[in-house]
C-alpha positions in Angstrom: 29.8 -29.2 0.3 29.4 -25.6 -0.1 33.0 -24.8 0.2 33.9 -26.9 -2.8 31.6 -25.1 -5.1 32.6 -21.6 -3.7 36.3 -22.4 -4.4 35.6 -23.7 -7.9 36.4 -27.3 -6.9 33.0 -28.5 -8.2 30.6 -27.8 -11.0 27.7 -28.2 -8.6 25.7 -24.9 -8.1 25.9 -23.4 -4.7 22.3 -23.8 -3.2 21.3 -20.5 -1.5 18.2 -20.3 0.5 16.2 -17.1 1.2 12.8 -17.0 2.9 10.1 -14.5 4.0 6.5 -13.5 3.7 6.7 -11.6 0.5 3.3 -9.9 0.8 2.6 -7.2 -1.9 5.8 -8.4 -3.8 7.7 -5.3 -4.6 11.2 -4.3 -6.0 12.7 -4.3 -2.5 11.9 -8.1 -2.3 13.3 -8.6 -5.8 16.5 -6.7 -5.0 17.1 -8.8 -2.0 16.6 -12.1 -4.1 18.9 -10.6 -6.8 21.7 -10.2 -4.2 21.2 -13.7 -3.0 21.2 -15.1 -6.5 24.6 -13.3 -7.2 26.3 -14.4 -3.9 28.2 -16.9 -6.1 29.0 -17.2 -9.9 26.8 -20.3 -10.1 23.9 -20.2 -7.6 20.7 -22.2 -7.3 18.4 -19.9 -5.5 15.6 -21.6 -3.3 13.0 -19.3 -1.9 10.9 -20.3 1.1 7.6 -18.7 1.7 5.6 -19.2 4.9 1.8 -20.1 4.6 -1.1 -18.1 5.9 -1.6 -20.0 9.0 1.9 -19.6 10.5 2.1 -16.0 9.1 -1.1 -14.8 10.7 -0.1 -16.4 13.9 3.3 -14.9 14.3 3.3 -11.7 12.1 -0.2 -10.7 11.3 -2.8 -10.6 8.6 -1.5 -10.4 5.0 -3.0 -8.7 2.1 -2.2 -11.5 -0.4 -3.0 -15.2 0.2 -0.3 -17.8 0.4 -1.1 -19.0 -3.2 -0.8 -15.5 -4.5 2.5 -14.9 -2.7 3.9 -18.3 -3.9 2.9 -17.3 -7.5 4.5 -13.8 -7.2 7.8 -15.5 -6.3 7.6 -17.8 -9.3 7.5 -14.9 -11.6 10.6 -13.3 -10.2 13.6 -13.7 -12.6 16.1 -14.5 -9.8 14.2 -17.4 -8.3 15.0 -20.9 -9.3 12.7 -22.8 -7.0 9.8 -21.8 -4.6 9.3 -23.8 -1.4 5.8 -23.4 -0.1 4.8 -23.8 3.6 8.3 -22.8 4.7 9.1 -23.1 8.4 9.3 -20.0 10.5 12.6 -21.1 12.0 15.1 -23.2 10.0 16.3 -26.5 11.4 19.1 -28.8 10.4 16.6 -31.4 9.1 15.1 -28.7 6.7 18.6 -27.6 5.5 19.7 -31.3 4.9 16.4 -32.0 3.1 16.8 -29.2 0.7 20.7 -29.5 0.5 21.0 -25.8 1.5 24.6 -24.5 1.4 23.9 -21.0 2.7 21.0 -18.9 4.0 20.7 -15.3 2.7 19.0 -12.5 4.6 19.8 -9.1 6.0 22.0 -9.2 9.1 19.7 -7.4 11.4 18.3 -9.7 14.2 14.8 -10.8 13.3 12.9 -11.4 16.4 11.7 -14.9 16.7 8.1 -14.4 18.1 7.5 -18.2 18.0 9.6 -18.4 21.1 12.3 -20.7 19.7 15.0 -18.1 20.3 15.9 -14.5 20.1 16.7 -14.5 16.4 15.1 -16.6 13.6 18.5 -17.1 12.0 20.4 -17.6 15.3 21.0 -21.4 14.5 22.0 -20.7 10.8 24.5 -18.1 11.9 26.0 -20.3 14.7 26.8 -23.1 12.1 28.4 -20.6 9.6 25.9 -20.9 6.9 24.5 -17.3 6.9 25.1 -14.8 4.1 24.3 -11.2 4.5 22.1 -9.1 2.1 21.2 -5.4 2.2 17.7 -4.1 2.7 16.4 -1.5 0.1 15.5 1.8 2.0 12.2 3.4 1.3 10.2 0.4 0.4 8.6 -2.3 2.4 5.1 -4.0 2.7 4.4 -2.0 5.8 5.3 1.2 4.0 2.8 0.2 1.1 0.1 -0.5 3.6 0.7 2.8 5.4 0.3 4.7 2.0 -3.0 3.1 1.4 -4.3 3.9 4.9 -3.0 7.5 4.7 -5.1 8.1 1.5 -7.9 5.6 2.5 -10.8 7.8 1.4 -9.4 8.4 -2.0 -9.0 4.7 -2.6 -12.5 4.0 -1.4 -13.9 6.6 -3.8 -11.7 5.2 -6.6 -13.2 1.8 -6.2 -16.7 3.0 -5.8 -16.3 4.8 -9.0 -15.1 1.5 -10.6 -18.3 -0.2 -9.7 -17.5 -1.8 -6.2 -20.3 -1.6 -3.7 -19.9 -0.2 -0.3 -20.5 -3.8 1.0 -17.6 -4.9 -1.1 -15.4 -2.2 0.6 -16.9 -2.5 4.1 -18.1 0.9 4.1 -21.4 2.1 5.9 -24.2 3.9 4.2 -23.4 7.2 5.8 -19.7 6.9 5.1 -20.4 6.3 1.4 -22.8 9.3 1.1 -20.3 11.6 2.9 -17.5 10.5 0.5 -19.8 11.0 -2.6 -20.7 14.4 -1.4 -17.1 15.5 -0.8 -16.0 14.1 -4.2 -18.9 16.1 -5.9 -17.7 19.3 -4.2 -14.1 18.6 -5.1 -15.0 18.2 -8.8 -17.1 21.4 -8.7 -14.2 23.4 -7.2 -12.0 22.0 -10.0 -14.5 22.9 -12.7 -14.9 26.4 -11.3 -11.2 26.9 -10.9 -10.8 25.9 -14.6 -13.4 28.3 -15.7 -11.8 31.0 -13.5 -8.5 30.6 -15.3 -10.2 30.8 -18.7 -12.0 34.0 -17.7 -8.6 35.4 -16.3 -7.0 34.8 -19.7 -9.8 36.6 -21.4 -9.7 39.5 -18.9 -5.9 39.8 -19.5 -6.6 40.0 -23.3 -9.2 42.7 -22.9 -6.9 44.7 -20.6 -4.1 44.7 -22.9 -6.4 45.7 -25.7 -7.9 48.7 -23.6 -4.4 49.8 -22.7 -4.7 49.2 -19.0 -1.5 49.6 -17.1 0.1 46.3 -16.1 0.4 47.2 -12.3 -3.3 48.3 -12.1 -4.5 45.2 -13.9 -2.6 42.9 -11.4 -4.0 44.7 -8.5 -7.4 44.6 -9.8 -7.2 41.0 -10.9 -6.0 39.9 -7.4 -9.0 41.7 -5.8 -11.5 40.1 -8.3 -10.1 36.7 -7.8 -10.0 37.0 -4.0 -13.6 38.2 -4.0 -14.7 35.3 -6.2 -13.0 32.7 -4.2 -14.5 34.0 -1.1 -18.0 33.9 -2.5 -17.4 30.4 -4.0 -16.1 29.0 -0.7 -19.1 30.3 1.0 -21.3 28.8 -1.6 -19.6 25.4 -1.4 -20.0 25.4 2.4 -23.6 26.2 2.3 -24.2 23.5 -0.4 -22.3 20.9 1.6 -24.2 21.8 4.7 -27.5 21.4 2.9 -26.6 18.1 1.4 -25.6 16.8 4.8 -28.8 18.0 6.4 -30.8 16.3 3.6 -28.9 12.9 4.4 -29.7 13.3 8.1 -33.4 14.0 7.4 -33.5 10.9 5.2 -32.0 8.8 8.0 -34.5 10.1 10.5 -37.3 9.2 8.1 -36.1 5.7 7.8 -35.7 5.4 11.5 -39.3 6.1 11.9 -40.1 3.3 9.5 -38.4 0.9 11.8 -34.9 0.9 10.2 -33.4 3.2 12.8 -31.5 0.5 14.8 -29.8 -1.0 11.8 -28.7 2.5 10.6 -27.4 3.4 14.0 -25.2 0.4 14.1 -24.0 1.1 10.6 -23.1 4.7 11.6 -21.2 3.4 14.6 -19.1 1.3 12.3 -18.3 4.5 10.3 -16.3 5.9 13.2 -13.6 3.4 12.4 -12.9 5.3 9.2 
């Protein structure tokens, strides 16, 4: 039935099926669906999305729930119909039920961890219903997750600043205090650097007014800035050490009051981060 539509012998749209997990729906997903939609001049694109149970079993935990992933797909301009609870491996029964003419996916073998075969699309390819799409380089759900993990501390501080509690974020008491201390020191450095630049501008103005030679001014300015930064870094180090010592002292006092066991368990959890 697909051949007639492809050759223009029928006004019936070609029913193309694409499937996936579509976690953290991004433009790479959208571009693959766009390719599937444009395989034929008159395409009806069905998109299957696996539920949480089967996804967590065969691929791992998702960031978005199944309902969130379904809803993301419904808002993609290329999608005509979303099929929830899609099977991990397509069968003839599923193809017949949804009157699927072709299945669109990239051509790389997709390992079938369910044990049904070597490739999830092995059966579809064998019956001549497979159409190839191209992956978009540089973007994937795994890439996005890796970016967040790489800058984990920054995202934790961002959400703490927005009002989330450490319990919401799964962060221990000690971890939260360390992050807040580091963030305070970072802001202090930025503020001092800003003031340093302002002072430098004023010194340049004074130097020009006083007729100081340019080469002498540059040499002296470099020496002044280097000396200032050395003292500043030393001060920041001493301040950070003092703050950390105060935190440790506070923990010891709480331990003496009978809270030590709980705090030690909390601190062990902190090693994960």
